[in-house]
C-alpha positions as CSV (number, residue, x, y, z in Angstrom):
1,M,-10.4,-57.7,-11.1
2,V,-11.3,-56.3,-7.8
3,S,-7.7,-55.2,-7.2
4,R,-7.8,-53.1,-10.4
5,R,-10.9,-51.3,-9.3
6,V,-9.4,-50.5,-5.9
7,R,-6.2,-49.3,-7.5
8,F,-8.1,-47.1,-9.9
9,N,-10.2,-45.7,-7.1
10,I,-7.1,-44.9,-5.0
11,I,-5.4,-43.2,-8.0
12,F,-8.6,-41.3,-8.8
13,C,-9.0,-40.1,-5.2
14,L,-5.4,-39.1,-4.9
15,S,-5.6,-37.2,-8.2
16,L,-8.8,-35.5,-7.1
17,L,-7.2,-34.5,-3.8
18,A,-4.2,-33.1,-5.6
19,F,-6.4,-31.2,-8.0
20,T,-8.4,-29.7,-5.1
21,L,-5.3,-28.7,-3.1
22,S,-3.7,-27.1,-6.1
23,G,-6.9,-25.1,-6.7
24,C,-6.6,-23.6,-3.2
25,Q,-3.0,-22.7,-3.7
26,S,-3.7,-21.0,-7.0
27,S,-6.4,-18.7,-5.5
28,K,-4.0,-17.9,-2.7
29,K,-1.2,-17.0,-5.2
30,S,-3.6,-14.7,-7.1
31,A,-4.4,-12.9,-3.9
32,D,-0.7,-12.5,-3.2
33,K,-0.1,-11.1,-6.8
34,Q,-2.6,-8.3,-6.1
35,V,-0.2,-5.4,-5.2
36,A,-0.7,-1.8,-4.3
37,T,1.4,1.3,-4.8
38,L,2.0,4.0,-2.3
39,R,3.7,7.2,-3.3
40,V,4.6,10.2,-1.1
41,Y,4.9,13.7,-2.7
42,M,6.0,16.9,-1.0
43,E,3.9,20.0,-1.0
44,T,5.6,22.8,-2.9
45,S,4.9,26.4,-3.8
46,P,3.1,27.2,-7.1
47,A,5.8,29.8,-7.8
48,M,8.3,26.9,-8.3
49,G,6.4,25.7,-11.3
50,R,7.3,22.0,-10.7
51,G,4.0,20.7,-9.3
52,E,0.3,20.3,-9.8
53,T,-2.8,21.0,-7.8
54,V,-4.4,17.8,-6.4
55,S,-7.6,17.3,-4.6
56,I,-7.3,15.3,-1.4
57,C,-10.2,13.9,0.6
58,R,-13.4,13.1,-1.2
59,S,-15.9,14.2,1.4
60,S,-14.4,17.6,2.1
61,P,-11.8,18.2,-0.7
62,M,-8.6,20.0,0.2
63,L,-6.4,21.4,-2.6
64,V,-2.7,20.8,-2.3
65,Y,0.0,21.9,-4.7
66,A,2.3,18.8,-4.8
67,E,5.4,18.1,-6.7
68,R,5.0,16.0,-9.8
69,T,7.5,13.3,-8.8
70,P,7.3,11.3,-5.5
71,F,10.3,11.2,-3.2
72,L,9.1,8.0,-1.5
73,Y,7.6,4.9,-3.1
74,E,7.2,1.1,-2.5
75,A,10.9,0.4,-2.6
76,H,11.4,2.5,0.5
77,I,8.7,0.7,2.5
78,E,9.5,-1.9,5.1
79,S,5.9,-2.7,6.0
80,A,2.4,-1.4,6.2
81,S,-0.3,-2.0,8.8
82,I,-3.6,-0.7,10.1
83,V,-3.6,0.8,13.6
84,T,-6.9,1.1,15.5
85,N,-7.5,4.1,17.7
86,T,-10.4,5.5,19.6
87,G,-11.7,7.6,16.7
88,G,-11.3,4.8,14.1
89,F,-8.1,3.6,12.4
90,S,-4.9,4.8,10.8
91,L,-2.6,3.6,8.1
92,H,0.9,2.9,9.6
93,I,3.8,2.9,7.1
94,E,7.3,1.9,8.3
95,L,10.2,2.8,6.0
96,K,13.5,1.2,5.4
97,R,16.7,3.0,6.3
98,E,17.0,4.9,2.9
99,G,13.3,5.9,3.1
100,S,13.8,7.1,6.7
101,W,16.7,9.3,5.6
102,L,14.7,10.7,2.7
103,L,11.7,11.4,4.9
104,E,13.8,13.2,7.5
105,Q,15.6,15.2,4.8
106,Y,12.3,16.3,3.1
107,T,10.4,17.1,6.3
108,S,13.4,19.0,7.7
109,A,13.9,21.1,4.5
110,N,10.2,21.8,4.1
111,P,8.7,22.8,7.5
112,Q,5.0,23.3,7.5
113,K,4.5,21.6,4.2
114,R,2.2,18.6,3.7
115,L,3.0,15.1,2.5
116,A,0.6,14.2,-0.3
117,I,0.0,10.5,-0.3
118,R,-1.3,8.6,-3.3
119,T,-2.2,5.0,-3.9
120,Q,-3.3,2.6,-6.6
121,F,-4.9,-0.6,-5.4
122,G,-7.5,-3.3,-6.4
123,K,-7.7,-5.5,-9.4
124,D,-10.7,-4.7,-11.5
125,P,-11.1,-1.8,-11.5
126,I,-7.9,-0.3,-10.2
127,H,-8.5,2.5,-7.8
128,D,-6.2,5.5,-8.1
129,R,-6.7,7.8,-5.1
130,W,-5.1,10.5,-3.0
131,L,-5.3,9.0,0.5
132,G,-4.3,12.0,2.6
133,A,-2.1,15.0,3.2
134,P,-0.7,14.8,6.8
135,L,1.1,18.0,8.0
136,P,4.1,17.0,10.2
137,S,4.6,19.4,13.1
138,K,8.3,18.6,13.1
139,P,10.8,16.7,11.0
140,I,10.0,12.9,11.0
141,R,13.2,11.2,12.2
142,N,11.8,7.7,13.1
143,G,10.9,6.6,9.5
144,I,7.2,6.1,10.4
145,I,4.2,7.8,8.7
146,T,0.9,7.3,10.4
147,F,-2.2,9.0,9.1
148,T,-6.0,8.6,8.7
149,P,-6.6,7.6,5.0
150,D,-9.5,8.7,2.9
151,A,-10.6,5.1,2.5
152,S,-12.9,2.6,4.2
153,W,-11.6,-0.2,6.4
154,E,-11.9,-2.7,3.6
155,E,-10.1,-0.5,1.1
156,T,-7.3,0.2,3.7
157,D,-7.0,-3.5,4.3
158,Q,-6.6,-4.1,0.5
159,I,-4.0,-1.3,0.4
160,V,-2.0,-2.8,3.3
161,H,-2.1,-6.3,1.9
162,G,-1.1,-5.0,-1.6
163,I,1.8,-2.9,-0.2
164,N,3.1,-5.8,1.8
165,A,2.8,-8.1,-1.2
166,A,4.7,-5.5,-3.3
167,V,7.4,-5.3,-0.6
168,K,7.7,-9.1,-0.5
169,Q,8.0,-9.3,-4.3
170,A,10.7,-6.5,-4.3
171,N,12.7,-8.3,-1.6
172,K,12.9,-11.6,-3.6
């Protein structure tokens, strides 16, 4: 009789441990499922008629006339990270080979035009925001976009984790 209780307690403890560990894994999986988008649009001339005016930066809005379709998106991204600098932090985007070629082509063909960068991130609610509009001084040939986003550190961290999760899912 004593052996049955011991056996029951061992089975109960093992099942409780398995249940607890599986709960931790499910919360980690839900965090990995939270993805973010990052789209890069080229500034264009209003005379072309193929764009729209967008407001970038919430504190001091800047109007940019950007193309309606992005030329870079998550499939072109290798990785995203936050880079700290003396004035704060920047969002660092490294592109894959095809993305690097597209970035070089667009920045070479459109000198003195801004890159309008848009993201969607978060779970409930989903934030849809224009993050920035960097103005490259020369064609970008190294496949890296680094700019200061119109977002807090926490939001930028969510964006970076979401982009990297989207890249990870796309590579599977």
